[in-house]
N, C-alpha and C positions, 0 to 999 in steps of 0.2 A: 797649267789643272785643266782639271776635271768638269765638263758645268753645274758638275753635279756639287763638288765638294764648295766650289762657289755660292752655292744653295744653304750649301748647311755653316759652311765658314761667316754667312752677312749674316752683319749685328744692324737691324736697325737703331739709326739714332742712337747709337751706338748702346744697347741695352738686346740682351737675346731675346729670342724670340718669343719665349710665352711670356712674360713680364711685358714684353712691348702688346702683346696682343690685350692683354688684362690693359694694360693704360689706354687701349682704343678701347675697351669697354667702359673701362670707368670715367672716361674722359666726355665721354654724351651725357656726364651730369656735373661737368667740371667745365670743358666747352661749349656744349651742346653741337650738335652735327659737322658742324664747321670745320671744327677742331677734327674730332672723326673720319669727318671725308678726304684733309687734309693729307694725313696720320696715314691713313687708303691707299688715297693716288700716290702719295711718290716713292709706297714703297711694293704696291703691289704687283710689278713686271718684275721683281726679285727677286722672287719667291711666293711659290704655288700655295704655303699651307699661311702667308699674308693673307693674302688675296679671299682666302675663302673664308677668312674669319668677315672678310672687313665687307664681304657680299654676304654674310648671314649676320652682322649689326643694323646694315642698312636694310636687310628686311623686317627684323624688326624694329626697325624708330616708323620702315613707312605705315607696317602694323597696326607698333601704337600711334602713327597716328589719326589711323580711317579707321581708329576704334575708340579714340577720340570724340571724330565727328560723330559717329555713331550714339553716342552720349551727350553730346548736346542732345541733336536732336532728341533726343527719349528723356530730355530735364521735363519737357513741356511737359511730359507724363509723370513728374515725379518718378520714376525707375531708375533715369539718368542719373542724380543722386548718388543712387545703392553702385551701382555701371561703374559709374568713372572712383569709387571709394576700394570700389574690389581690382577695377587695371592700376590702379594706382600700385594698392600694395599688390596684386599678382605679378608686378614689373618689378618693383621692389625684391622682393621675393626672390624671381629667378637671376637677376641682375649678380645677385648674392652666391647662389649656389650652380 
């Protein structure tokens, strides 16, 4: 078998690639970043598609953490509460899109 055929036939955790990638995104809210990290680390070397999605998810998680710290600091001048609300709404919208 060719290496490309193995990548195409690979089913992480018994799922097709697209449902597994969607589950990686949703697992942020179900199991936190730890479950997402486990899902990504166990499959990243077997498929470049999954590796790219895992990198995007962790970029998103780190960005959310940085924005949250910025909102917490700005809460002392009261604008942080509005930014925190906007951050949460935007995260939910981006997750669903």
